[in-house]
N, C-alpha and C positions, 0 to 999 in steps of 0.2 A: 328670271329664268323659269318661274313656276308655270307649269303646263296646265291649262284650264281643264283638261280631260280628267275626270275622276280616276283615282288610282287606288285599287284595293290592295292594301298591304298584306303580304303573306307572313304572318307572325311566326309560322312554323319554320321558316328559314331565317328568322331573326330580323325581319324588316320593321324595326322600330327606328325611324329615321331621326337623326340629330337635327334639331331646328334652332338651338340656342347659339347665336353668334359669339357670345362671350366664351362659351365652352370651346368652340372652334378656335378662337384666338389663343386660348390657353394651351390647347393641344399643339397648335402649330408653333407657339413660342417654346414649348418644351422640346419639340423636335429640332428647332433652331437650324433649318436648312440654310446652307450657304451657296454661293454661285457654282460650286463644284458638285453639289449633292444630287444624286439620283434617288428618287423616292418611289416606293411601291405602296399603293393604297389598295386594300382589299375591301370590297363591298362599298362602292361610292354612293349607292342609293340614288337620291335625287341630286347629289353633287355639292352640298354645302361645304363639306370639308375639302372636296376636290377643288372647288374654286379658290379656296383659301390657299391650298398648296400650290396651285398654278400661279396664283398671284404673289407667292413668296419668292425669295431670291434663288430658289433651287434651279438646277439646270434642266431637269427632266422629271416628269411624273408619269408613271405607268399605273393605270387604274384597272383592276380586274373585277368584273361584275358577272354574276350568274344569271340575272333575270333580264331577259331581252325586252320586257315590257318597259324598262326604264330608258330605253334608247331615245325617246323624244325629249327626255330631260337632259341626257348626257351628251348626245351628239352635237347639239348647238354650242354647248359649253366648250367642248374640245375643239370645235371648229374655230371658236373665237380666240382660243389660246394656241392654235397651231403655229409651229410644230412642236411646242414645248411639251404638250401632253399626248399620250397615246392611250386609247381606250381598248381594252382587251375583254373578250367574253369567255367565260369558262367557270368551272367549279374549282375553287381554291384548293380543295382537298384532293382533287383528281389530277390537276395539271402538274407538270414538273417544272418548277420555276426556272431553273437554268435553261431549259429548252424553250420555254415560252417567252422569256424576257430578252430583248435585244441587248440589254446591259444588266449587270447585277446591281441591285440598289444598295446604296450606303445605309438607307433608312427605310424602315417600314412604319407607316403612320396609318392607323385604321380604327374605325369603330367596328369591333369584331362582333359577328353574330355569336351570342353567348353560348349557344348549344355546341359550337365547334371550337371554342376558345382553346381548350387544352390540346387537341390534336393539331390545330393550326399552328400554335406556338412551337410544338415539337417539329412540325414541318419546316417552319422558318429556321429553326436551329439545325436541322438535318441538311437542308438544301441550300440555304443562303449564308448562314454564318461561316461555313468553311471557305466560302468564295468571297467574303469581304463585307457582308452586312454587319454593321456594328451597333446599330441603335434601333430599338423597337419602341414606339410610343403608341400605346394601345388603350382604347376604351374597353374595359371589361366589366363584368358584373362584380359588385363589391365583394361578394364572398369568394370569387375567383382570385381577386387581388389579395385578400387575406391569406388564401392558401399558398399563393406564389411567394408571398413575403414572410410567411411564418418561420419563426426561428425555433431552435431546439427547445423542447419542452411543450410545444404547442401541438394539440391534437389535429391542427389544420395542416401540418407539415406533409409535403407530397414529394414524389420522385421528381416531378418537373420543377418544383420550387427549389429543391436541393441542387438540381442540375444547373439552373439559372444562377444560383448563388455561387456555385463553383466557377461558372463562366464569367461572372461579372457582378454588376450591382443592379439593384432594383430600387426605385424611388416612387412613392406616391406623389403625383403632381397635384391632384385635387379630387374631391368628391363631386359627383354629378347626380342631381336629383332626377326622379322620373319625369318631371315636367319639362326637361330639356329635349324630350323625344315625342314624336308622333308616329303611331299611336303611343299613348303613355304606357310604359311597361309597369309591371308590379314589383320591380326590383330597383334598388339603387345601383349606381355605377361608380367606377373609379378610373381616372386616367393614370396609367402606369408607365413609367419610363424604365426601360431595360437597356443597360449598356453592356455590350459584350467586349470584355477586356482581356480575356485569356482563354486558352484551350478551346479555340473555335470549332475543333473537330469532335468535341466530347460527346455530343448527342449521337454521333455515328459509331461510338465505341461500343461494340456488342457486349463486352464484359461489364462495362459500367451500367449499361441499360438493363442487362439481366440482373445485376446486383441490386440496384435500387428498386426495380420492379418486384423482384422476388422477395426482397426484405419487407415490402409493404403488402405482399399478396393477401394476407389476412390481417387486418388492422387490429383485431382483438387479440392476436397472438404475439408472443415475444419474438425477438429476433431469432433466438435459438430455435424455437418451434417452426418459424417460417423457413429457416435454413434446413432443418431436418426434413421438412415436407418437400421443399423445393429442390434441394440438391442431394437428397438421400444421404446426408451426413449422419454419423452416429451422434448421440447427445454429447459424448466426450469431445468429438471433433468440433462440434458447433460451439460448445462452451469454451473450448481452447482458443477459438478465434477472438473471443471477447477478453480473454485474460490479459494480453499485453496492453490493453487499453484501460485496465482496471475497472471494467464495467461489470455490473452484477449479472448473474445468469438470467435475471428477470427483465433485463433492459428491453425496451420497446423501440421500434425504429424512430419514432418522433423524438426520442431522448438524445440521440447522437448529435454531437456538434459537427460542423462541416469538416474540421480537421480529422475527426474520427472516421467520417465517411470516406474521406480521401485515403487515409491510411489503410483501412480495411480493403478498399478497392485495389490499392496498389500491391498489397501483400498476397493477394489470391487472384487466380484467374477464374472468375466466376462464370465465364462463358464455357471454358473447357472442362471444368470440374463437375459439371452437372447440368441438368435441365430443369429450370424453374417450373414448378407446378402451375397449372392453369390459374389465371388471375381470378380472384373473387369479384363479386359485384362492386364492392367499395373500391377495390384497386383499379378496376376498369374505369370507374368514374374519375379517378385521380391521375391516371397515367399520362 
């Protein structure tokens, strides 16, 4: 299926194409599509993962690509597997998935452009999880996987990681070396499996989003100081919210366990009680 015409990859939009068939097989095996599964793939590139998905037992594959220059690689592939596959064109961050897709996917399987990993996962959670998407099998940068899977006590802990852990489970499928891509990136990668098992509407809860975002607004600050700055609480009020959890006044957001996050979120309406301060640079990177 390789097109002889030279193709200049645009690395600024994440065009490091997967070329290792063993990695593709492992990704599809983790996704485990069955004959009822509808799949969404974002960023098919030249189609190596696309072809494996189309050749799997799944019922339907929707692939969304932003770069029309890839049409000579993708159109013949979809013609060969018609009508099982549908090729769509657009920017994954700008489209509205429920409006674009004829069916809501059960599964998202993708080699994500690393610079949009975090906002794109939020978008999957906001637009697809409430409508029935339950599995994400994603190739992400190794450091992004660390942040998403980080547990309490880790400085890598993030609002998105905590949200995913509240919604379900995360599992590292395998590490992927730079040599699995062309052009070869300067980073290692990880295949990550995310199973959404509870609270599928959580990412659209404005109180929860305000709470986790505001609590991480300045990573070098304690929870109390972030709450004072973000919600205009008095120090006494902010410290009082920690007291029932037997947490010290110096507690930082990465130190909280998932049950503690849930309890704090449920005991206060963080959306109505105040307006979080603008996010700092580190928080914007992590949101």
